[in-house]
N, C-alpha and C positions, 0 to 999 in steps of 0.2 A: 237325779230325770232332767227335772229342769236347765239345764247345758247343751244333755242332747237335745229339748226343743226347737232349742236357739244354735246350735251348729250341728242340724245334717248332713251334712257332707261331710263330719266328720275334720273340719278342718287341720283340728289340733297335734292331732297323733299327725297326719300325715306334714307336717311342717316338724315336723320331730322326730321320724324318719327321714328327710329333707335334711334335716338336721346332723342328726345323725352318720346320715352318706357322705357330703358330705365330708365329717374330723375322719372317717375312712373307720366307723367303730362300728361302721356292720357288715357284714362279707355280703353280697349276694350275688348268685347263683345263678350260672343257667337253667335250666330246664326241657323236661324232650318236646313243651310248644313253644316254639323259635319267640314268640309273645309273650313271656311270661318268665319271670323271674324270681326269685324266694329267697327269704333272710330267717333264720329260722334266730331266735331269741333266748337264749339264757334255757335250753331245753326248753319251755314252758311253752315260745309260743315261736310259730310264721305266718310269717308274711308275705304273703305274693303281690304282685305287681305285677298285673298283665294287658295288652288290650284284649278286651274282649267286641266280637258281635256285639250289637246294642240298638234298641234301638233310640237314636236322637229325641227327648225329649221336647227337647226344643224344632227342632224338622221337623219330627216322625218316621225320618231316611235311617234305615239298618247303617250302624257306620263301627268302627273301631275304637272301643274308649278305655282309657285305662280303667279300669278297680283294679282299690288294694281288695283281698282275702286273709280275714286271716281265724287259722285253728287255733287251735286246745293242744298243748302234748299230746294229747290222745288223736288228734288227726281231725275230730269233731270239729265244724265253723262254727264261731264261735260270732261271728257275721261280718258282712263283705256290705264295699258303697253301692252305689245305686248303680253309677253310671253311669251321673247326669256329669257335664262336661267342668274340670275341674284347673284349671294353673300349678294346685301346688299337685297332684295325679296325677298333669303332662307333667312336669316337673321330674316327680319320684318316680314317673317310669324312663325316662332317663337316662337319671343318674343312674339308675338299680342296672341303665342297659350298658349304660359302659363301664360302672361296676365290672357285672359278669364277663361283660366280651373280654376289657381290658383295653379297653378300647386306646385310651392313651399313649399307651409303651405301642399300641398297634401303628398308631395315626405317626410317634416318632421313627416309628423304624420307616414306614414307608419314605416317610420324609427325607432320614440318611438317606434309603433305598436311591431314591427322584434326583436327591445331591450329588450322588457318585456316578453319574451317568456322564 
């Protein structure tokens, strides 16, 4: 519990998800919500990284911030990050979106299309 108090933004978990995503060990999928991406791990937990409308704690303004939601195998909410601005959450969101939408292949196809003009 002591480590939780030192790490209220879940940076260890976010960094592990980033590392596994970069290594290609997490398979992110699109959801019905265009701002949310989902990865299931071992049939035991699902991780959703999404841009949610939240009140920014620094500015008080309503904005979209990345929020990580973790659910157990029964679909129940285990925990959710607070939507506090975080470089790690922003990076994970970008990586998950890129992987789920297969953006690397699409960019390559677009480049080839343009080069063939």
